[in-house]
Each structure stands twice: as structure tokens, then as C-alpha cells.
C-alpha positions as CSV (number, residue, x, y, z in Angstrom):
1,M,42.6,-7.2,30.4
2,M,42.1,-4.1,31.8
3,Y,42.0,-3.4,35.1
4,I,38.9,-0.5,35.5
5,K,39.1,1.5,39.0
6,P,36.1,0.9,41.5
7,C,33.6,3.6,41.3
8,C,34.4,6.0,44.5
9,I,31.2,5.7,45.9
10,C,30.5,1.1,45.4
11,Q,33.7,0.7,46.3
12,D,33.6,-3.4,45.0
13,N,33.9,-4.0,41.3
14,E,33.0,-7.6,42.4
15,K,30.1,-7.3,42.8
16,Y,29.5,-4.0,40.9
17,P,31.6,-4.5,37.7
18,P,31.8,-0.8,36.0
19,H,30.6,-1.6,32.5
20,P,32.2,0.6,29.6
21,L,30.8,3.4,28.0
22,Y,32.2,5.5,25.7
23,S,35.9,4.4,24.2
24,I,37.9,7.9,23.7
25,P,41.8,7.9,22.7
26,G,43.5,6.9,25.5
27,K,40.8,6.1,28.3
28,L,37.8,4.6,28.8
29,V,34.5,5.9,30.6
30,V,32.9,3.4,32.0
31,E,29.3,3.8,34.2
32,C,28.6,1.6,38.4
33,P,26.2,-0.7,37.5
34,H,24.7,0.3,40.6
35,C,24.7,3.8,41.5
36,G,25.1,4.8,38.0
37,L,28.4,7.4,38.5
38,V,30.0,7.8,35.0
39,Y,33.9,8.1,35.3
40,V,36.6,7.9,33.6
41,N,38.7,4.8,34.2
42,G,43.2,5.5,34.6
43,T,45.3,7.3,36.2
44,F,43.7,11.0,37.7
45,Q,46.0,14.2,37.8
46,E,44.1,17.3,39.1
47,E,45.5,20.2,36.3
48,I,47.1,23.6,38.5
49,I,45.8,26.3,35.7
50,E,48.5,29.0,37.1
51,H,46.8,31.6,35.1
52,Y,43.4,32.8,33.5
53,G,45.7,35.6,32.4
54,G,43.1,37.8,30.8
55,H,40.0,36.1,30.3
56,E,38.6,37.8,33.6
57,D,37.1,39.7,30.2
58,I,34.9,36.9,29.6
59,Y,33.0,37.0,32.8
60,E,32.5,40.7,32.3
61,L,31.3,41.0,29.5
62,N,28.3,38.0,30.7
63,R,28.5,40.5,34.4
64,E,24.8,41.2,34.0
65,I,23.8,37.6,33.4
66,F,25.7,35.9,35.6
67,D,25.1,38.3,39.1
68,R,21.4,37.3,38.1
69,T,22.2,33.8,38.3
70,F,24.5,34.4,41.3
71,I,21.9,36.6,42.7
72,N,18.8,33.9,42.2
73,R,21.6,31.2,43.5
74,L,22.0,33.3,46.9
75,K,18.3,33.8,47.5
76,K,17.9,30.2,47.1
77,I,21.0,29.7,50.0
78,E,19.4,31.9,52.4
79,R,16.3,30.1,52.3
80,L,16.9,27.1,52.9
81,K,19.5,27.7,55.3
82,K,18.9,27.2,59.0
83,T,22.1,29.0,61.2
84,N,21.3,32.6,61.4
85,G,25.8,33.5,60.6
86,K,26.0,34.3,57.4
87,T,30.0,33.1,56.3
88,V,30.1,31.6,53.1
89,L,33.2,30.0,51.1
90,D,33.2,28.9,47.5
91,V,35.3,26.0,46.5
92,E,37.2,26.6,43.3
93,C,36.0,30.7,43.3
94,G,37.8,31.4,40.5
95,F,37.3,34.8,39.9
96,G,35.9,35.2,43.0
97,Y,32.2,37.3,41.2
98,F,30.1,34.8,42.9
99,L,31.7,35.7,46.5
100,N,31.4,39.2,45.0
101,V,27.4,39.2,44.9
102,A,27.1,37.4,47.7
103,K,29.1,40.2,49.9
104,Q,27.3,43.2,48.9
105,H,24.1,41.1,50.2
106,G,25.7,40.9,53.6
107,W,27.9,37.9,53.7
108,V,31.4,37.6,54.7
109,C,33.0,35.5,52.1
110,Y,36.0,32.6,52.6
111,G,37.4,31.4,49.0
112,V,40.0,28.6,47.9
113,D,41.0,28.4,44.8
114,I,44.1,26.5,42.7
115,S,44.6,28.9,40.6
116,R,47.2,32.0,42.2
117,Y,45.8,34.4,39.1
118,A,42.4,33.9,40.3
119,A,42.7,34.6,43.6
120,E,44.9,37.3,43.9
121,F,42.5,39.0,40.4
122,A,39.7,38.2,43.7
123,K,41.5,39.9,46.5
124,K,42.1,43.4,44.7
125,Q,39.3,43.5,43.1
126,F,37.0,42.7,45.7
127,D,38.3,42.6,48.8
128,I,37.8,38.8,49.9
129,Q,40.0,36.7,51.3
130,I,41.3,33.7,49.1
131,Q,43.8,30.7,49.9
132,V,45.6,29.6,47.8
133,A,45.1,26.0,47.7
134,S,43.4,22.7,46.5
135,V,40.8,21.3,49.1
136,H,43.0,18.8,50.8
137,S,45.8,21.4,51.8
138,A,43.9,24.2,52.2
139,E,43.7,25.3,56.2
140,F,40.4,26.1,57.5
141,P,39.1,25.6,61.3
142,K,36.4,22.4,61.4
143,E,32.3,23.5,62.0
144,F,33.3,27.4,60.9
145,F,31.3,27.9,57.6
146,D,27.4,28.5,57.7
147,V,27.5,27.8,54.3
148,V,30.2,25.8,51.5
149,T,29.4,26.3,48.0
150,M,30.8,24.3,45.0
151,F,29.2,25.2,41.8
152,N,30.8,22.9,38.2
153,I,33.8,22.0,40.1
154,L,33.2,18.0,41.8
155,E,33.6,16.3,37.9
156,H,36.9,18.4,38.2
157,L,38.4,16.4,41.4
158,S,39.9,13.4,40.9
159,E,38.9,12.2,44.3
160,P,35.3,13.9,45.2
161,V,34.5,11.5,47.5
162,H,37.8,12.3,50.1
163,S,37.1,16.2,49.0
164,L,33.5,16.0,50.4
165,Q,34.8,14.7,53.8
166,Q,37.8,17.3,54.0
167,I,34.9,20.2,53.3
168,A,32.3,18.3,55.7
169,D,34.6,19.0,58.0
170,W,34.3,23.0,58.0
171,I,31.1,22.9,57.7
172,K,28.6,24.1,61.6
173,P,26.6,21.2,62.3
174,D,22.9,23.2,61.3
175,G,25.4,24.5,58.4
176,L,24.8,24.5,53.8
177,L,26.5,22.0,51.8
178,V,25.3,23.9,48.0
179,I,26.5,21.3,45.1
180,E,26.5,22.4,41.4
181,T,27.6,19.8,38.5
182,P,26.2,18.1,35.3
183,S,23.8,15.9,36.0
184,E,24.0,12.6,33.7
185,D,20.0,12.4,34.7
186,S,20.2,15.7,31.9
187,L,18.8,15.3,28.9
188,I,22.3,16.3,26.9
189,H,23.8,13.3,28.6
190,S,20.6,11.6,27.3
191,F,20.5,12.6,23.5
192,H,24.0,11.9,23.6
193,R,24.7,8.6,24.4
194,F,21.5,8.2,22.4
195,I,23.3,9.3,19.6
196,Y,27.0,7.7,20.8
197,K,25.1,4.6,20.4
198,L,22.9,5.2,16.7
199,S,26.3,5.9,15.2
200,M,27.9,2.9,16.7
201,G,30.6,5.1,18.8
202,K,31.1,7.1,15.5
203,I,29.8,10.6,17.0
204,T,30.6,11.1,20.5
205,Y,31.6,14.5,22.5
206,A,32.6,12.3,24.5
207,N,36.3,12.7,23.3
208,T,35.8,16.8,24.4
209,M,33.9,16.2,27.4
210,Y,35.6,13.6,29.2
211,G,40.0,13.4,31.3
212,T,40.9,16.2,28.9
213,K,42.8,18.9,31.0
214,Y,39.9,21.4,31.7
215,G,37.4,18.1,30.8
216,H,35.3,16.1,34.1
217,W,36.1,13.0,35.2
218,Y,33.4,12.2,37.0
219,V,29.5,13.0,36.2
220,F,26.7,12.0,38.7
221,N,23.2,11.9,38.9
222,K,20.8,12.7,41.8
223,K,20.8,8.5,43.2
224,N,24.4,8.7,43.9
225,I,24.7,12.9,44.7
226,R,22.2,11.3,47.7
227,M,24.2,8.4,48.6
228,I,27.2,9.8,49.2
229,L,25.9,12.4,51.3
230,E,23.9,10.3,53.4
231,K,27.2,7.9,53.8
232,M,28.9,11.0,55.2
233,G,25.3,12.0,57.9
234,F,24.4,14.9,55.5
235,S,20.3,15.2,55.2
236,I,19.0,16.5,51.7
237,R,17.2,19.2,51.8
238,H,16.5,19.9,48.2
239,I,17.6,18.7,45.2
240,E,16.9,19.9,41.5
241,Q,17.5,19.8,37.9
242,I,18.3,23.0,36.5
243,E,19.3,24.3,32.8
244,S,21.7,27.1,32.2
245,P,20.7,29.8,30.2
246,F,22.5,29.2,26.7
247,R,24.4,32.4,27.3
248,I,26.3,31.5,30.9
249,L,26.9,27.9,28.6
250,L,28.4,30.1,25.7
251,A,31.1,31.8,27.9
252,K,31.8,28.8,29.9
253,N,32.7,27.1,26.2
254,N,34.5,30.5,25.4
255,L,36.8,30.3,28.9
256,K,37.0,26.8,27.8
257,K,39.2,27.0,25.1
258,S,40.9,30.4,25.6
259,L,42.3,29.1,28.7
260,P,45.7,28.6,28.1
261,K,48.0,25.2,26.7
262,K,50.2,23.9,28.2
């Protein structure tokens, strides 16, 4: 009998035994019946990407639409935050394009990323302070940041709950944590489930969506994101469902395809 890891939120296989959702080569994707967390069953390994060589060009080619998206994000953050300060940390900041927009709007910017290449690019191009580290090895003062952002990173972390606990220590008592992550509530995921069942498992994008080097280990929903954060003492200010513009989705897909294979 296959061992299935407990849900990292509910932590109780006896009370809430996860059930298989998708079978993909070498892995099983399961769902927690209590909170609805979808995750890859198996050993997790965070892949460290040392070289994004030249792939900043994909952002440059789509700079206008990315900057517009980042400005809209920043406007929402400024409406929601309660503190007067403007210190922001972007977790897994990549090439620093969001932080550059924030800097242009008067924010004091910090970043952390596991890629040395991306971090050096952000430092040189935008003069932003970046630590080359994972969430667990990064060193920041307690209760230092007014805002911490996590854009499309939570689903890639091997231990998302522990990572959030670490990040919570860096945020001021009245500070803001901003998370953007793919949602199991979305139309695309619902459509995929329908097609997967209709084809009796023959048609699936789960092979590339889950558990690959650049894929997702987890897919959350509104319910379980709320559960995680409220357990940590956060009060939920705002949750919304958003759809990325097609050009951004295409650019992200092209970036993923062009990353070096190891």
C-alpha cells in the first residue's frame, strides 16, 4: 500500500485521509478531503536554479504589460496597508522588476531569491538589496517590513506552512503579507478536472503542472489559504480571484520553456 503524506495544513491522515486525484508518471497528486489542498505525494525537493542566463529578455520584451501589472499590484497594496512605512520584501523576487516599480514609487526595497544570477541582475540593474538565499536561510530582522510579497512562489515551496511561519516573523505587527498563487477554485483547474474525468485520465496537463522541476507541489484554494493564515494569527484583509492577461501567461510559459534543463 502506498504511503500518502498528510496534508501540511490538517496533518491528520486518519481523520482526513487524502484521496487520489491524478496519477502522473512516478507521482500521485492527492487532495485533502477537509481543506481541499491539492498536492504531490512524495519527496519534495526545492530546485535551485543558478542560471537564468539571458531570460530577463522575456521580461524586457513584455516590460510594458508587466510594469502595468506591477503598478496595479502596488496600488492595491497601498490601499490595504495600515502602517505608515514603506519597506517591502519580495520573496523569490527573480530579476527584481516588481521591486524596481516599487522603488520608483518611493518604497525601500529588499528581495530574496535562490538564483544568484537573478539576484546579481537585480542589484546591478536596479540597485536593490537582494539576499541570495532560500526562505529558511535568509536573515532579516524581526518585525522589520511593512509589506512582504509572495507572487507565484508559495506553490513551489517544499514546506509552505513552515515558510510562512518564518516570513511572519519579518513582518511588523500591523504589516501586510501579500500572496498570489494559482487557485484550485479557478476555471482552468475546474475545466481540467472535468476533462480528466471525461477522458478517464487520458487527457491531463497534470504531467507538466505538478511535481516537475519548475512545476507546482501544491495548489491552494480560498478556504485553505484562510485556514493557514488565521492559524498563524493573521487577519484576512482581502481575497480576490484574478486572471493573468494572456500576454503575461504566454511570457511566463515561454520563460519556463526556455529555462536550462539539468
